[in-house]
DOLOLUM-563272 format. One record per residue (C-alpha): residue in one letter; x, y, z. Coordinates in steps of 0.02 Angstrom, whole numbers, padded with zeros to 5 digits, always signed. Layout:
BEGIN
AXYZ ...
This chain:
BEGIN
X+04877+06040+03850 X+04960+05925+03976 X+04793+05905+04068 X+04704+05866+03905 X+04834+05734+03861 X+04818+05658+04035 X+04629+05652+04019 X+04643+05573+03847 X+04760+05440+03917 X+04634+05398+04053 X+04491+05389+03928 X+04591+05279+03811 X+04640+05159+03949 X+04464+05145+04018 X+04392+05118+03846 X+04522+04989+03799 X+04506+04880+03954 X+04321+04896+03991 X+04231+04945+04150 X+04174+04855+04307 X+03991+04825+04265 X+03935+04790+04443 X+03994+04962+04499 X+03911+05047+04350 X+03746+04955+04377 X+03739+05001+04562 X+03791+05179+04525 X+03651+05186+04395 X+03528+05119+04523 X+03569+05256+04647 X+03556+05384+04506 X+03376+05327+04481 X+03342+05334+04669 X+03418+05508+04680 X+03290+05573+04556 X+03150+05522+04676 X+03215+05638+04811 X+03243+05783+04693 X+03068+05768+04620 X+03010+05770+04801 X+03103+05935+04825 X+03005+06016+04684 X+02841+05935+04738 X+02841+06021+04907 X+02823+05857+05001 X+02926+05868+05162 X+03081+05762+05191 X+03030+05618+05304 X+02863+05592+05395 X+02725+05614+05434 X+02665+05453+05348 X+02760+05291+05315 X+02748+05323+05127 X+02829+05494+05137 X+02959+05433+05262 X+03011+05287+05150 X+03011+05398+04995 X+03147+05500+05079 X+03234+05352+05164 X+03263+05251+05005 X+03363+05396+04934 X+03486+05392+05080 X+03586+05261+04984 X+03634+05388+04850 X+03771+05496+04927 X+03863+05350+05012 X+03864+05248+04851 X+03920+05395+04743 X+04060+05440+04863 X+04119+05262+04896 X+04120+05210+04713 X+04205+05373+04662 X+04351+05310+04765 X+04339+05136+04688 X+04333+05211+04514 X+04490+05312+04551 X+04577+05151+04602 X+04526+05068+04438 X+04591+05217+04338 X+04758+05211+04426 X+04777+05026+04395 X+04728+05039+04212 X+04842+05185+04170 X+04985+05138+04286 X+05018+05324+04305 X+04979+05376+04485 X+05054+05548+04460 X+04938+05576+04313 X+04793+05508+04415 X+04833+05629+04555 X+04831+05776+04434 X+04669+05716+04356 X+04580+05694+04524 X+04633+05864+04589 X+04583+05950+04427 X+04417+05859+04411 X+04378+05885+04594 X+04403+06073+04582 X+04299+06075+04423 X+04155+05993+04518 X+04167+06126+04653 X+04153+06262+04520 X+04006+06172+04438 X+03915+06165+04606 X+03930+06353+04624 X+03880+06393+04444 X+03791+06274+04325 X+03716+06163+04459 X+03661+06314+04561 X+03572+06378+04404 X+03492+06208+04370 X+03417+06204+04546 X+03343+06379+04540 X+03342+06436+04356 X+03415+06602+04411 X+03584+06674+04461 X+03534+06822+04567 X+03469+06759+04735 X+03635+06763+04827 X+03598+06588+04895 X+03746+06468+04880 X+03745+06285+04931 X+03889+06170+04976 X+03796+06016+04917 X+03841+05840+04867 X+03941+05890+04711 X+04040+06016+04815 X+04079+05876+04938 X+04125+05751+04803 X+04237+05878+04717 X+04337+05922+04873 X+04349+05740+04926 X+04411+05693+04752 X+04543+05830+04758 X+04600+05774+04932 X+04603+05592+04878 X+04720+05644+04737 X+04849+05691+04868 X+04849+05512+04935 X+04847+05402+04780 X+05034+05378+04774 X+05019+05287+04942 X+04979+05100+04945 X+04794+05077+04914 X+04768+04972+05069 X+04841+05109+05178 X+04729+05239+05097 X+04578+05128+05128 X+04617+05100+05312 X+04646+05287+05339 X+04473+05314+05265 X+04396+05185+05382 X+04480+05269+05530 X+04412+05440+05479 X+04236+05370+05471 X+04250+05276+05635 X+04331+05420+05731 X+04239+05564+05648 X+04179+05640+05812 X+04360+05688+05849 X+04339+05823+05717 X+04199+05906+05814 X+04306+06020+05922 X+04327+06197+05852 X+04164+06270+05918 X+04263+06319+06073 X+04393+06407+05964 X+04299+06553+05890 X+04428+06602+05760 X+04408+06440+05662 X+04229+06393+05703 X+04159+06468+05543 X+04282+06396+05416 X+04280+06230+05508 X+04096+06213+05465 X+04155+06154+05294 X+04249+06011+05378 X+04131+05946+05512 X+03977+05994+05610 X+04003+06161+05695 X+03896+06280+05798 X+03940+06420+05676 X+03782+06492+05600 X+03854+06494+05425 X+04014+06459+05332 X+04120+06599+05258 X+04041+06697+05114 X+03867+06646+05174 X+03878+06473+05094 X+03749+06351+05162 X+03843+06192+05206 X+03738+06037+05177 X+03879+05910+05156 X+04033+05930+05266 X+04194+05844+05211 X+04208+05727+05362 X+04164+05585+05360 X+04141+05587+05171 X+04327+05598+05130 X+04345+05441+05234 X+04208+05356+05134 X+04295+05397+04969 X+04464+05340+05034 X+04386+05178+05098 X+04312+05153+04925 X+04483+05177+04848 X+04556+05039+04956 X+04403+04932+04922 X+04458+04919+04741 X+04589+04792+04797 X+04449+04672+04845 X+04398+04651+04664 X+04555+04547+04633 X+04552+04358+04627 X+04424+04224+04586 X+04251+04292+04547 X+04159+04169+04661 X+04274+04207+04807 X+04258+04393+04773 X+04068+04382+04775 X+04069+04288+04941 X+04186+04420+05010 X+04070+04560+04960 X+03917+04474+05034 X+04007+04441+05199 X+04067+04621+05213 X+03897+04692+05167 X+03799+04579+05283 X+03923+04610+05423 X+03898+04797+05407 X+03710+04774+05406 X+03717+04664+05561 X+03819+04795+05652 X+03691+04928+05608 X+03544+04817+05660 X+03620+04771+05828 X+03686+04942+05880 X+03544+05036+05796 X+03413+04929+05882 X+03489+04963+06052 X+03495+05148+06012 X+03315+05150+05949 X+03254+05056+06103 X+03339+05182+06217 X+03283+05341+06129 X+03106+05320+06082 X+02965+05304+06203 X+02884+05472+06172 X+02843+05604+06302 X+02699+05697+06382 X+02649+05768+06213 X+02618+05597+06140 X+02699+05436+06082 X+02861+05442+05984 X+02892+05367+05812 X+02876+05178+05799 X+03031+05071+05827 X+03061+05036+05642 X+03064+05221+05599 X+03186+05257+05741 X+03297+05116+05677 X+03295+05181+05498 X+03306+05365+05542 X+03494+05378+05563 X+03588+05543+05560 X+03639+05598+05385 X+03707+05775+05416 X+03847+05738+05454 X+03832+05554+05409 X+03848+05449+05567 X+03934+05281+05575 X+03764+05195+05588 X+03699+05290+05436 X+03847+05230+05333 X+03832+05051+05395 X+03647+05054+05352 X+03675+05118+05175 X+03844+05050+05120 X+03813+04876+05191 X+03671+04833+05070 X+03761+04922+04928 X+03916+04813+04947 X+03812+04655+04971 X+03722+04690+04806 X+03883+04694+04703 X+03873+04508+04656 X+03694+04532+04596 X+03744+04686+04497 X+03886+04591+04411 X+03764+04458+04349 X+03613+04569+04311 X+03551+04554+04133 X+03411+04623+04029 X+03343+04794+03983 X+03333+04865+04159 X+03511+04813+04202 X+03573+04887+04038 X+03480+05049+04072 X+03557+05060+04247 X+03728+05025+04170 X+03699+05170+04049 X+03662+05290+04191 X+03809+05224+04293 X+03932+05255+04153 X+03895+05442+04150 X+03846+05487+04329 X+03906+05667+04325 X+03820+05703+04161 X+03663+05621+04231 X+03671+05730+04387 X+03678+05892+04291 X+03544+05842+04165 X+03424+05768+04293 X+03411+05935+04383 X+03366+06027+04222 X+03240+05892+04172 X+03156+05880+04343 X+03149+06069+04366 X+03069+06092+04195 X+02944+05951+04227 X+02900+06028+04395 X+02857+06195+04315 X+02750+06108+04183 X+02663+06003+04317 X+02624+06155+04423 X+02547+06244+04274 X+02445+06093+04218 X+02384+06039+04391 X+02359+06207+04476 X+02364+06338+04338 X+02497+06441+04427 X+02681+06441+04468 X+02796+06560+04562 X+02983+06551+04525 X+03021+06613+04702 X+02963+06445+04769 X+03121+06367+04696 X+03239+06514+04722 X+03336+06425+04860 X+03312+06246+04801 X+03337+06114+04866 X+03256+06214+05007 X+03089+06260+04930 X+02942+06365+04987 X+02791+06287+04902 X+02619+06331+04975 X+02524+06182+05048 X+02386+06198+04917 X+02515+06171+04778 X+02600+06018+04852 X+02587+05855+04757 X+02523+05685+04805 X+02645+05540+04814 X+02565+05466+04659 X+02599+05624+04559 X+02776+05630+04626 X+02814+05455+04563 X+02729+05488+04395 X+02839+05640+04363 X+02990+05540+04421 X+02951+05402+04295 X+02935+05528+04154 X+03101+05606+04204 X+03189+05436+04203 X+03126+05397+04028 X+03189+05564+03962 X+03356+05543+04050 X+03377+05367+03980 X+03379+05432+03802 X+03488+05584+03843 X+03615+05483+03943 X+03613+05343+03814 X+03667+05467+03680 X+03805+05538+03789 X+03868+05365+03844 X+03881+05310+03662 X+03973+05468+03615 X+04090+05449+03763 X+04127+05269+03714 X+04146+05287+03526 X+04210+05463+03497 X+04269+05536+03663 X+04332+05712+03677 X+04465+05743+03812 X+04346+05848+03917 X+04226+05700+03931 X+04342+05621+04059 X+04289+05758+04178 X+04098+05750+04150 
């Protein structure tokens, strides 16, 4: 009952004081981009290469996890400021974070594979967001600026966490925290998203909420300077790195310079990867705050209900993939998707890029109506549990 009352308080405060539209619009934009990659999963098209079109189809979706994680921290800051109850915020973040972890292992696992009996478990992006949210809850009673700088330090110094491979007793559980030579995490869980540096990204996003204060024009200039500065750092350091690592070998020429520059390490997310993705995201905040029209409103709708969107988009895309396979090829084998997002689709059943984007567009239209209904319900007649989804 106490948790329900706390959730209701958060919902009431958010509804009464409004939301930060720029954050919702950008969060909605990355929701739309995320669907491209997950349609790609079910299409059988490989992640990255061998053509520029396939490479960029994967690359554009790299902005999703950083934006989700960063703005989850910013959203937590806004909640704390609106309610003025940091103890209640801490309880909410820990509870919601643990709920997301459970959802990753149950409902989301089912949405990916449409079965519950394969024994395959994934520590994916929702797992990561859930644990990071719960950990952030332990810090929210500290000054926001201090939380933010701790997050920046974790991102910048993340390689310091890469030590337990030489200590066999903790190598396996440490694979949840940072990259480890352990073959698998405890209980056979496949770790896709480790917690470092992502907890640092969420904490940095929490501190970033302070930068929304003050005059709107000055705030926009601040965001552009920060975003462009991050992009410049990526371009300079990344260009040097790409120039040093890419000439090819005796087997043939390596990838072109622009691909080496864009192809930054995501697992775990390197400093250059986060500069490359969060820099443009932050620089776009002034645009997002002024965006008008149907497309901006649609993105705002998605951004208001990102967790609901995530769950629903997996069900919609998975169902559309089955229908597409039956229509285009006349056959479908559920085992192809048994360990999704790692799929085993035969080459003769893989889609073209054109078909991929057609199915993606259909999915977005369906999700617009579903998420529009949920956003209206959440705004006009919210139930306490809606604060969590």
